[in-house]
C-alpha positions as CSV (number, residue, x, y, z in Angstrom):
1,D,31.3,-68.2,108.5
2,F,32.2,-64.8,106.9
3,K,33.7,-65.1,103.5
4,V,35.5,-62.1,102.1
5,P,33.8,-61.2,98.8
6,D,35.9,-61.1,95.6
7,G,37.0,-57.6,94.8
8,S,37.1,-56.5,98.5
9,L,39.7,-54.1,99.7
10,V,42.2,-56.2,101.6
11,T,45.8,-56.2,103.0
12,L,48.2,-59.1,103.1
13,G,51.0,-60.2,105.4
14,F,53.8,-62.6,104.4
15,D,56.4,-64.2,106.7
16,G,58.4,-67.3,106.9
17,A,61.5,-69.2,106.1
18,R,62.2,-71.2,102.9
19,F,64.1,-74.2,104.1
20,Y,63.1,-76.7,106.9
21,D,60.4,-74.3,108.2
22,T,57.1,-72.7,107.5
23,T,55.8,-69.7,105.5
24,A,52.4,-68.1,105.7
25,L,50.2,-65.6,103.8
26,V,47.4,-64.0,105.8
27,G,44.8,-61.6,104.5
28,T,42.8,-58.9,106.4
29,H,39.5,-57.5,105.1
30,V,40.0,-53.7,105.6
31,E,36.4,-52.8,106.2
32,S,35.6,-55.4,108.9
33,G,39.0,-56.4,110.3
34,H,38.4,-60.0,109.5
35,Q,41.5,-62.1,109.0
36,W,42.0,-65.4,107.3
37,L,44.8,-67.8,106.5
38,I,45.2,-67.7,102.7
39,D,47.9,-70.4,102.6
40,L,50.4,-72.1,104.8
41,W,53.5,-74.0,103.6
42,E,54.8,-76.4,106.3
43,R,57.5,-79.0,106.2
44,P,55.9,-82.4,106.3
45,P,56.5,-84.5,109.4
46,H,59.7,-86.7,109.3
47,V,61.0,-84.9,106.2
48,R,64.5,-83.6,106.8
49,D,65.6,-82.0,103.5
50,W,62.8,-79.8,102.3
51,E,62.3,-76.5,100.5
52,I,59.1,-74.6,99.8
53,D,58.2,-74.4,96.2
54,E,58.6,-70.8,95.2
55,G,56.5,-71.3,92.2
56,D,53.5,-72.4,94.3
57,V,54.0,-69.4,96.6
58,D,54.1,-67.1,93.6
59,R,50.9,-68.6,92.3
60,V,49.0,-68.1,95.5
61,V,50.2,-64.5,95.9
62,S,49.2,-63.8,92.3
63,E,45.8,-65.3,92.8
64,A,45.3,-63.1,95.9
65,F,46.0,-60.0,93.8
66,E,43.7,-61.2,91.1
67,T,40.9,-62.1,93.5
68,W,40.9,-59.1,95.8
69,D,41.7,-55.4,95.7
70,V,45.0,-55.6,97.5
71,W,46.0,-52.2,99.0
72,R,49.4,-53.5,100.3
73,L,51.3,-56.7,100.9
74,Y,53.7,-56.3,103.8
75,A,56.4,-59.0,103.4
76,D,59.3,-59.9,105.6
77,P,62.1,-60.3,103.0
78,P,64.6,-62.8,104.6
79,Y,64.9,-66.0,102.5
80,W,62.4,-64.6,100.0
81,E,64.3,-61.5,98.8
82,T,64.1,-62.4,95.1
83,A,60.4,-63.3,95.2
84,V,59.5,-60.1,97.1
85,D,61.5,-58.0,94.6
86,R,59.6,-59.7,91.8
87,W,56.3,-58.9,93.4
88,A,57.3,-55.3,94.0
89,G,58.0,-55.0,90.3
90,R,54.8,-56.7,89.3
91,W,52.5,-54.8,91.6
92,E,54.2,-51.4,91.8
93,N,53.7,-49.4,95.0
94,R,51.7,-52.2,96.6
95,V,54.4,-54.5,98.0
96,V,56.3,-53.3,101.0
97,R,59.5,-54.9,102.4
98,W,58.6,-54.9,106.1
99,W,61.5,-56.2,108.2
100,T,60.3,-57.9,111.4
101,N,63.8,-57.8,113.0
102,R,63.4,-54.1,113.7
103,T,62.6,-54.2,117.4
104,K,60.6,-51.0,118.0
105,P,58.5,-51.0,114.8
106,M,57.7,-54.7,115.4
107,A,56.9,-54.1,119.1
108,Y,54.5,-51.3,118.2
109,A,52.8,-53.4,115.5
110,L,52.3,-56.2,118.1
111,K,51.0,-53.7,120.6
112,G,48.4,-52.6,118.1
113,Y,47.5,-56.2,117.2
114,S,47.2,-57.2,120.9
115,T,44.9,-54.2,121.5
116,A,42.7,-55.2,118.6
117,M,42.4,-58.7,120.0
118,R,41.4,-57.5,123.5
119,S,38.9,-55.0,122.1
120,R,37.5,-57.5,119.6
121,Q,38.2,-55.3,116.6
122,L,39.4,-58.3,114.6
123,S,38.0,-61.7,113.8
124,H,39.4,-64.7,112.1
125,D,38.3,-67.7,110.0
126,G,38.8,-70.3,112.7
127,D,41.4,-72.2,110.8
128,P,43.1,-74.4,113.5
129,R,46.5,-73.9,111.9
130,F,46.2,-70.2,112.2
131,A,45.0,-70.5,115.8
132,E,47.9,-72.8,116.6
133,H,50.5,-70.4,115.4
134,I,49.0,-67.6,117.4
135,R,49.0,-69.9,120.5
136,N,52.6,-70.9,119.9
137,A,53.9,-67.3,120.1
138,R,55.8,-66.4,123.2
139,R,56.2,-62.9,124.5
140,K,59.8,-61.6,124.5
141,E,60.4,-58.5,126.6
142,T,62.5,-55.7,125.1
143,P,63.6,-53.4,128.0
144,Q,65.5,-51.2,125.6
145,A,62.3,-50.3,123.7
146,R,59.6,-48.4,125.6
147,D,56.4,-46.8,124.6
148,E,55.4,-43.2,124.9
149,E,54.5,-43.8,128.6
150,G,57.8,-45.4,129.4
151,R,56.5,-49.0,129.6
152,P,58.7,-51.8,128.1
153,L,57.5,-53.0,124.8
154,W,57.7,-56.7,123.6
155,T,58.0,-58.8,120.5
156,I,57.2,-62.5,119.9
157,R,59.3,-65.6,119.5
158,K,59.1,-69.3,119.4
159,E,59.4,-71.1,122.7
160,A,62.9,-72.2,121.7
161,P,65.0,-71.5,118.5
162,D,64.7,-75.2,117.5
163,S,61.1,-75.6,118.6
164,P,58.8,-77.4,116.1
165,L,56.0,-75.1,117.2
166,K,55.8,-72.5,114.5
167,I,54.6,-68.8,114.7
168,D,54.9,-67.7,111.1
169,A,51.2,-67.3,110.6
170,A,51.1,-65.1,113.7
171,M,53.8,-62.8,112.3
172,A,52.1,-62.7,108.9
173,A,48.8,-61.8,110.7
174,V,50.5,-58.9,112.5
175,L,52.0,-57.6,109.2
176,S,48.6,-57.8,107.5
177,W,46.9,-56.0,110.4
178,E,49.6,-53.3,110.4
179,A,49.0,-52.8,106.7
180,R,45.2,-52.5,107.4
181,G,45.9,-49.7,109.9
182,D,48.0,-47.9,107.4
183,A,45.3,-48.3,104.7
184,I,42.7,-46.7,107.0
185,A,45.1,-43.9,108.0
186,A,45.8,-43.2,104.3
187,G,42.0,-42.9,103.7
188,A,42.0,-45.9,101.3
189,T,38.4,-46.8,102.2
190,E,37.1,-43.3,101.6
191,K,39.0,-43.1,98.3
192,R,37.7,-46.4,97.2
193,T,34.1,-45.3,98.0
194,S,34.6,-42.1,96.1
195,A,35.9,-44.0,93.0
196,Y,32.8,-46.2,93.0
197,E,30.5,-43.2,93.3
198,E,32.2,-41.5,90.4
199,R,31.4,-44.7,88.3
200,G,27.7,-44.6,89.5
201,V,28.0,-47.7,91.7
202,Q,25.3,-47.7,94.4
203,F,25.7,-49.5,97.7
204,V,22.7,-51.1,99.4
């Protein structure tokens, strides 16, 4: 039942395809680790020729930046290169092109997300579409990529390339969580508190 208050420090993750597929925008509340599905664009059933409305995506992303204090948006660029470039120009230094096809960085991001799940560091809003995308994700072993202890890392994939079971919200959630970790590592929460204190804002 937790609703992220307007003005909260958040991070965003964006992933998906533009044609015949699904695209997702996921937010993470930096302080609590709570995630929620901001929006999901899915091809309607039995519709063959379909393209996501870029104007609608742009509107939702803009509303997110207006509603919350977005530290970073990590976006996977393929199919959305022009939109991501536009966002990077609009919100300077707050939009990062985060390529999910890089095996080792992606595997480490997934390892961190999996650890956060098991240790209950994160929560989510219970949106069934979000849960479905997480559930659809299949583990893909990457023997060529190993962690610091020599154990094979892994990424995620759909159960089959042409599967109708989508995972884009899962990927967006991982990117948003990765951005949250980077925000904490950069001291974003402490800097934000200091800025409020300088303006005389008191926390109860």
